[in-house]
N, C-alpha and C positions, 0 to 999 in steps of 0.2 A: 323622239325627244319632244317634251311638252312645249307649248307656246306660252308666252308670258301670261296671258289671261287664264291659263289653266294651272298656274302655280298654286300649290297648297303648301304654304311655307311653315316650317318649324324653325324657330330661332332659339338656339341653345345658349343660355347665359344671359340673365336679365340684370346686368349692371349698368354702368354709365354709358356703355356702348349699345348693349343689346336692347334695353327697354325702349329708348327713343327710336331705335331702328324698327322694333316690332310695331310701335304705334304708327310710324310713318308708313310701313308696308300695309297695315290694316286699313288704310284709306282706300286701298285698291284690291287687296287679296285677303283670303282667309288665312289667318295667322295663328299658330300655336306658339305662345311664349313659354319656353320650358326652362326650369331651373331645378337643380338637384336639392337646393335648400327649400324644404317644404314650407318652413315658416315664412321665408321671403315670398315664395310664390303665393301663399295665402294672403299676405298683406297686399301684394300687387293686385290680386284678384278682387280684393275688397276696395280697390281704388286708391291705395296709398302708394305714392312714388318715393321709394327709399333713396333715389338718386338726387331728387330735387332738380332734375334737368328739364322736366316737361313743364310747359305753361299750364295754367289753371284750366281744367276741363278736358285737356287732351286725352289723358288716360281714361277717365270715365266715359268719354265719347267712344273711344276705341273699344272699351269693354262692352258697350251696349250695341256695337255693330259687328265687327269681324275679328276681334281679338279675343282669344281664349288663353287662360293661364293654367299651367299644370306642372306638377313635379312627378307625374306618373309616366315612366318611359313607354308604356304600352300605347299611350296616346300618339306617339310619334309615327305609328304605323299608318295613320291616315294621311300622312304628308308625302310629298314627292320632291320637295326642295328644302334642303337643310342648310341653315346658316349658323356658323359657329362663332360666337363672340366671347368665349371664355377668357379669363385673364392669363397672361404669360408673365411670370415673374422670374427671379433668379434665385439660385440656391445660395447658402452661406459662402460657398467658395466662388461665387459670381458666375457659375455655369448656368445655362438655361434650365429653367424648371418647366419641363414639357408635360408634367403629369396631368394638368387639367385638359390640355389639348389631346393627349393620348386617351384619356378616359372618355372625352366627348366623342372622339372618333370611334371608339369601341361601342359606345351607346348607339350611335347612328348606324354603324355597320350591322347591328342586330335587327335593324328595321329597313335596311336598304333593299330596294327592288330594282329590276331592270328599267332603265330609262330615267332614273333619279339623278338629281344634281346636288352636289355638296359644295358649299362655298365657305371658305375660311376667311375670317376678318381679323383674327387674333394676330398681333404683331409677332414676328419670328425672324429667323435668319433665312437668307436665300437658299432654297433647296429643301427646307423643312417639310413643306406641304407634300411634296412628291416623294421624298426620301423617308419620312417618318409616318405621316398621317395616311397616305394612300395605301401602303402595305397593310396597315391595321384595318382599313375599310375592306380591303380584299379578303383578308384572313377571316374577319368576323362575319362577312356577308356571303362569302363563297362566290362572289361576282368578280368579273374581270374589268380592270381599269381601262377606260376609253373604249370598251366594247359593250359592257353592260351598264356602266354608269360613268359620269364625267365629273370633273372637279373644277372649281373656280377659286380665285383669290382676289379679294377686294379689301385692302387694308383700311381699318377704321381711322377716322380723322376727327374724332370727337374732342372738343376742347372744354373740359369740365368747368362749369361756372360761367361760360361765355354764352349769353343770351342772344347775341347778335349772329354769331356763326354757329348754326345748328346743323343737324344731320342732313337736312335737305338743301342747304345753300352753300355747302362746301363741295368743290369738285371732287368726284370720286374716281379713283384709279380702279380699273377692272381688268380681269384676265381670265383665261380658261385653258383647260388642258388640250382642247382641240379648237380648230377654227370655229366650228359650229357652237361649241360650248362657250367660247369667248364672246361670240355674238349674243348668245342667250343671256349670259351673265350681264353683259353691257346693256342689253335691252331691259332687263329686269330692274337694274338700278336707275336707268334713265327714266323709268316710269315714275320714280319718286324723287329723284334728285333734280331740283330746279336749276342748279348751277351747272349741270351737265356732267359728263364722264370723260375719262381719258382711258382708252383701251390700250393696255400695254401688250407688247408682242409675246410675252410669256409669263407664266406664274412666277418664275425666278426674278424677272425684272420687276414685277409688282412687289414682291417680297423685299427686294433690295431697295426699291424706292422708299418704302416705309422705314426701313432700317436707317437709311442715311438722312431722312428728314430730321429725326431726333438726334442722331449722332452729330449732325452739322450744328444744331443749336447747342448741344452739349459742349462741343469743342470751342465754339465762339464765346460761350459764357465762361468757360474755363480760362480763356485768354484774358477776358476782362477781370475775372477773379484774381488771376496772377498779377495783373496790373495793379489791382487794389492792394495786394500784398506789398508790391514794390513801392507804390506811392505812399503807403503808410510809413514805411521806413524813411522816405524822403520828406515826410511831413507835408504832403500835398493832398488836397481833397480830391478824391476820385471823381466825384460828381462834377466838380469844376472843370476837370480835365476833359471829361466826356462831353460836357456842354460846349466847350471850346472846339474840340475835334469834330463835334456833330454839325458844325456850321459848314463843313464840306459836304457837297451833295452825295458823295458815294461812301461816306462813313456809315457803317452799320450800327444802329442804335441799340446795342446790347448793354445790359446793366449787370453789375455784380450781384451775387446773392447765393442763397442755398438752393441747390438743384436737386429736388426730390420728385415725387410723383410716380405714376405707374408707367411713364413713357421715357422721358429724357434721361432719368437716372438708371433705367433698365436696358433699353433697346441697344445702346452702344455695346453692352456686353454680349448681346446676341451676335452682332456683326463681328466683334472681336473673336468670339468663339469659332465662327465659321472661317474667319481669316486664318486663325492658328491651325485649324483642321486641314486647310489646304497648303500649309507651310509658309504663311506670311506672318511676320511679327507686326501687329498694328500699333505702332509706337505713338502716333498722334492721338488715336482714339483712347488708348489706355492712359496716356499722360493727362489728357483732359479729365478723365474719370478720377485720377488720383488727386488732382487739384480740387475738383469740385467736392469729392468725398471728404476732403480735409477742411472745408470751410467752417463746419460746425465747431471744430476744435479751435479754430482761429477766432471766431466770434466770442466763444466762452472765455478764452484767454485774454482777449481785449477788454472784456467786461471786468475781469479780475484786476487787470492792470489799472483800469480807470478807478476802481475802488481804492487801490493802493495810493494812487495819486491824490485822492481826496482824504487820505488817512482814515478811511472807513474799513472796518474789519471785514474779512471775507468769510471765514468760518462762522457759521451761525447767523449770517446776514440773510435777509429775505429778498428773493428775486421774483419778479413777475414776468412771465413770458406771455405776450399777447399774440395768440394765434398758434394753432397746431397743424392746420391743413397745409398741404404742400404749395398752395397758391391762394391768392386773395379771392374772396367772395364765393368760395366753395367749401363744403364740409369734408372733402376727400382727404383723408389722412394717410393714404397708402404711400409708403416709402418716404414719409415726411422727414426731412433732415433737421427740422426743429428739434426732433428727439435727440440728435447728437449734442446740441447745445444744452438741452435739459440735463442729459446724463453727465456731461462734463462739468457743469456748474455744481451738480450734486456731488461729484467727486472732489470738488474743492471744499466741501463741507457746508455749502449754502442750502438754505431751505427754499425750494423752488415751487411756485404755483404756476399753473397754466390755465389760461382762460381763452376759450374759443366757442362763441355762441352758435357757430354753424356746425361744428364737429359733433359726431355721435359719441356721447359719453361712454357708452358700453364698448364701442370699438376702441376708444382711447385706452380703456382699461385692459381689454382683452389682448390688444396688439402690443401695447407699450407699457402697461402697468401704470399709466398716468391717470389720476383722478382729476378731472376738470373742475375748476371752481366756477360757480354760477355768476357771482358778482365780484367787483373789485373796488377796493379802497386804495387809491394810488399812494396815499400818504403812508401806508403801512410798509412800504418797500424801500430798500436801499439800492436796488437795481431794477430797472425796467427795460425790457427788450421788446420793441415793436417788431415782431418777427414776420407777421402776415398782415398787411394793411387792409383788413376787411372794412367795408364801408361803415359798418356798425361801430368801428373804433374811432371814426372821424370826430365824433362828438366828445370824446375824452379830452380833457385838458392835461396833456402830458408835458411836464416842465422839469428841466434839470434844476438841481439845487445843491448846496454844499453837503446835504445829507442824502442825496440820491443821484445815482448815475443813470443816464438815459442813453440807450443805444438804439439808433434807428436803422434797421437792417435794409430797408427799401428806400431810404432818403425821401420820405414823404412829409415829415414834420418840418416846421420852420427851423432853420438852422440854429437860431438863438435858443431853441428849446431843448437841444440835445447836446450831449457831450461828444458823441461820435456817430458817424454814419458810414456804412460800408462803401 
């Protein structure tokens, strides 16, 4: 088995997780950044960061030193350590969509040689790596697991848009299929992770740890969202209640909102899938998902009610949604629940514009059929929803009036300027 200094790394999947990781590893190792999207690979090779996660100069420096970008699978043959960071999403029926993970495993298997190491970072359910991915590696390579090659799992912990917590200063969970492989994986990540690592006793433990990180947040937010629904019926401001309760030292500071993105709104379904597979009904996990998935409808219905209260027409009225990304200060629109509000307002007959200066306009059209507007004239709208509090929105003077309803989803605007906050 190779030592850390001999690693020749191939990193498959150059998204929000893979690209920053490839750049970090390139500080110490020869790295091949691989992506099946040839256009994306070409842009990255030209020094363009499509994720906006890297600081200025990081990518260009890596490209001039030890990072190479490719969309040609034959280039993988020169590598002996393979790291998979492809996305894991869900199907329309909420079951795990393992297609990218399966395809990446097949691709690696075609280039796998004795002594190689394969590390998975993609979020999945406990057991997936060894039950789904490893058999594919064996089948396509003709090699034997834990005899000819070993496998590791180190779940990603990227927080899109967070410039303080990056890939190197977040503690990394590591694991391996043998004791030797586990030590090798741990040493590899320790060479780039300044925050250190946590070596889990098995791949299943590492997979489960990642799954519950996001499921825990999802359940906690769903509880606060349910409280918001209750307090609305009681005519109590949820923000006031949370501020009062938050004076106790052990009260957890979760806030209500739309729960989207590529992790929190997806990972609980992976854990629920495995729970059901082994005969357990995951009631808490799925009840949390139902509440959070329904918040878009609730927000849209609240806006319609507010229009009625001001004797403003609903059908034909113009609404402005500020923000499409799943969280503030990022352009990541994957699994954005703002789309639920948009579609519901449209169903009421409203004309809806969406403005998000950070989101990719082409992605907004291709994924959701939404054409982003470039500029806004607030006076042109009868309803304004501040859905995502990007810093660029802070300069806008958003003010409720008899002719306009203002809904502040995140509770960041002055209270006197809004009609309602979640």
